[in-house]
C-alpha positions in Angstrom: -38.5 -27.7 -54.7 -34.9 -27.4 -55.6 -32.0 -25.8 -53.8 -30.5 -22.7 -55.3 -26.9 -21.8 -54.9 -25.9 -18.3 -53.7 -24.6 -17.7 -57.2 -28.0 -18.4 -58.7 -29.7 -16.2 -56.1 -27.4 -13.3 -56.7 -27.9 -13.5 -60.4 -31.7 -13.6 -60.0 -31.6 -10.6 -57.6 -29.4 -8.7 -60.1 -32.0 -9.4 -62.8 -34.8 -8.1 -60.6 -32.9 -4.9 -59.9 -32.1 -4.4 -63.6 -35.8 -4.7 -64.4 -36.9 -2.1 -61.9 -34.1 0.3 -63.0 -35.9 0.4 -66.4 -38.6 2.5 -64.7 -36.0 5.1 -63.8 -35.8 8.5 -65.4 -32.1 8.9 -64.8 -32.4 11.3 -61.9 -31.6 8.8 -59.2 -28.3 8.1 -57.4 -26.9 4.7 -58.3 -23.6 3.0 -57.9 -22.8 -0.6 -57.7 -23.9 -0.9 -54.1 -26.6 1.8 -53.4 -29.3 1.3 -56.0 -32.4 3.5 -56.3 -34.9 3.9 -59.1 -37.0 7.1 -59.6 -39.7 7.1 -62.2 -41.3 10.4 -61.1 -44.7 8.5 -61.1 -46.8 8.8 -57.9 -47.2 5.1 -57.1 -44.8 3.6 -54.6 -44.2 0.6 -56.9 -42.4 3.0 -59.4 -39.9 4.5 -57.0 -37.7 2.7 -54.5 -34.5 1.5 -52.9 -33.3 -1.8 -54.3 -30.0 -2.3 -52.6 -27.9 -0.7 -49.9 -24.7 -2.7 -50.2 -21.8 -1.4 -48.4 -23.3 2.1 -47.7 -24.4 2.9 -44.2 -28.1 2.7 -43.6 -28.2 6.3 -42.5 -26.6 7.4 -45.8 -29.1 5.2 -47.8 -32.1 6.7 -45.8 -30.8 10.2 -46.4 -30.4 9.6 -50.2 -33.9 8.0 -50.4 -35.5 10.9 -48.6 -33.8 13.4 -50.9 -34.4 11.4 -54.1 -38.1 10.6 -53.4 -39.2 13.8 -51.8 -42.9 14.3 -52.5 -43.4 10.8 -54.0 -44.6 7.5 -52.6 -41.8 4.9 -52.7 -40.8 1.6 -51.2 -37.8 -0.1 -49.9 -37.3 -3.6 -51.4 -35.8 -6.4 -49.4 -34.6 -9.7 -50.8 -32.7 -12.7 -49.8 -29.5 -10.9 -50.4 -30.4 -7.9 -48.2 -28.5 -7.2 -45.0 -30.8 -8.2 -42.1 -29.4 -5.3 -40.1 -31.0 -3.0 -42.7 -34.4 -4.4 -42.0 -33.9 -4.0 -38.2 -32.5 -0.5 -38.7 -35.4 0.7 -40.8 -37.9 -0.8 -38.3 -36.1 1.0 -35.5 -36.1 4.3 -37.4 -39.9 4.0 -37.9 
């Protein structure tokens, strides 16, 4: 097992987010920090939050609820995710 630098990890996470964004139909809110993809398909794998970045967790949750209303979706966490986001979502239920 080799050690990866943070630069390599960030590049890999960016590649993963780029892949999932190909499922999007263009009706999602995305900026450099808050990244969501919305396919319109019913499965949770095809709709989700990929990154919160410098947005507040409350803002990200509100955007997700609005964007994915009526659809199954998921919130992805990776090695570059803010641990406070995980704790905040668990606390929010």
